[in-house]
Every structure is written in C-alpha cells, then in structure tokens.
Steps between C-alpha positions, in 0.01 A plus 500: 500500500428240770617193313440243774142610568417531132639152427298351784182680389536388138564139597208485743257658257614262225456195724155618607370483141389182327513452121121511476505843670674649196341291225781244464452125470606289799791263424449135589787511749601799707775484760457847645198704609374793299624626167843425360741785444468438126123540523513842666785620279297411191192680632708810575685494168847469655758221491497218754863582580409860583222380730732251671752778570228713659401216733866436580565863600754557225303660220515864384246752619182432302358790301146623568393337173633162613337539842166578337528182291602295806208637703262397225657155465469437875142634507595751771251735656572872489634491857728210411615674182588815695691289753699336219594837351627626837702184562661552159599856590235682295214722619161336472312611185225753540159340522248609241175355377580281201864446602702262282521261796238243399256414776577144625132401503464582130820311422368192682191499279704568186733209582203262479375622162745312282234417238325839493638834375538738795707799606534751783474870414527818705233768507720696255470211253856380554523125444698365796504128424349267237466126468589320177141506373472876541827554315371284214170690492615859556874497435778566749382808689758508781792588270435874481696769682443864590160646419435209263454273805150643530243361262320835520803678364549252218129516413490877463850569367656179370355477151302205366681212675304515828166565331543210261395274789142628464265543202500855372132551578579447872782754522286796604332296773835372628643852512204621701509206744874524559484875560219452753703223668799734530281773652390253771859386560624858544211567736620216724867598487630822345869445571725737301616238248138411426405865453796542265370214285168681461674828418719332240198331343315832484793650312555203269149396399215733397269197512587437864471870586147510360393191691667614823306827485174300519592395859351155467593251773514123456686196621637168373205262470396166357420539133477320170779588261577434136875460454688484171774241476749534217469133398159384623296812432230630733435316827207590725587452866358571843742694719445427870668736745624438853613812689728558795334669796638843409403454132860572402550169319271265312526144377346469153389150397399436138252221421261416217164325488566123502443321170526813285764573233632773734557239771688279253723790397571587862593141581731489200669821612554359850675196353710717269594732787611212719709349220669833426583548869649153522712568190632822657583327829679220312741741326 
C-alpha cells in the first residue's frame, strides 16, 4: 500500500471536481477548490473521518468494496480506478463488459437529472446506480447481492416481486425481450461468470430455457413501458436509453407525455423520492 501516493491522488481528484459535476448544489461561500471531504465521503457511503484519514496517510487499507465506491464517487475512469486499486495494494479488477464500475459519462448525465427518474444498468440487467426518482418509481434495486443483483435472475427465478412492476399481460413480452438482450450481451462478451449466469438460468427456469433455445438476439432500446406502482397504479412512461460505446452499460431515463395524468404521477413520485432521500440523509 503506497499511502503517500494514494493520499495525494485522492486529494487531487477530489479538488478537481466541482459540486455541479456530481449533482450537488453549490454553497454560497466556498473557501477551498473542488469538493469538500464531507461531500466525497457522502457520495462514497463512508464517514468523513475515514476519508480524512486516507488523505492524511493514516487510514487502514481500504477494501476493494470501499475502493469501488470511492472510484464511483470521484467519477474515475477505468484507468484511474485501476491506478487507485494498485496504490491501495490490491490488484486491479478484471475488466468485463458491464462491469460494476459506472461509466463516468453516464454518471455526469445522471447527476443532472434530479427531477427525472433515471438509473444506470449493466447489460446483465444489474442496476448499478439510481437517482431518487428512480427509487421512488421502481424501488431500491441496488440492494441485492449474489445472483439476485441481476434483474434477469430475479425476473425468471425470484417469484412475483420483480414481475409486479409490469402488468401481467406484458410478462411474456418482457421475458422474450430480456432473453434476447442477454443473448446479445453474451455475444459481445462471454466471460466465464457471464456464461455461468446463463447456465444457472437454464437450470433454474424452464421458461428461460425455452426462450433461450429460440436464439433470438436483441438489445436495450427506447421503448414505451407500462409500470405498476404500488400506490399510484399503472403509469405509462417512455424509456429513453443512452449506451456506453461498448454497450456494456445503459442510462435509462423515464419520462411521460407532458400534461397527461402519467406525467402528473411521475412528477409526484420525483417529489416523494427527493423528500424520502432528504429524510434518510437527515437521520
């Protein structure tokens, strides 16, 4: 662990970011350039004291999980993330399409969508990050672990909870689209852990096995969706998609036609999501 170099790198990357770069409001008076330590610590989900100790070369060796969160908070590129891991005494993570390291360009767009539900997903349907509006609309989807991290796995094996987001008459279509999307994702990158996911799905879900045998190929695309919210009922939304260059990650943005009841419901959810997030941060 190269404490001095890591401390210098963290401080310089923090000072190079402005609040607007990460979706934070700009205080009226700022004495120092860049983000405050408290800002970055909050984005990474660690304490400000822990962050201060890292910058002061006296903290413990960060775990890979903490480094992943720090890389995301600082909007690091993959090269910068790998550099941080090596400075901290860990091997750089293997690079795969759809890695959990969120692409900085997608994060920059997401940071500016504070009044619109949006989230970043991998090509295996793992939700990597959500804004408050998306959590209010779809529920907290980043809390899962193991195989359940993948929306595909939850859809085909997790019982009714995942499918309750969509009207029952759309379930067959969703199953077919998601299977075709997975076929395209595996075609781009058939790393062993991705192949194992397919094999496990084939063994766990006869429905998936039947659809996989059809060898249909698709891809995440703009589409109109009908979502079911537990309090507000059905909401018809347009889902716009912005891809990374390698198609491994996508930013999904949910909007509704202005002036419609669906638009009113979506606006209400955005307000509710923001209020809930502020309540959590205040605790």
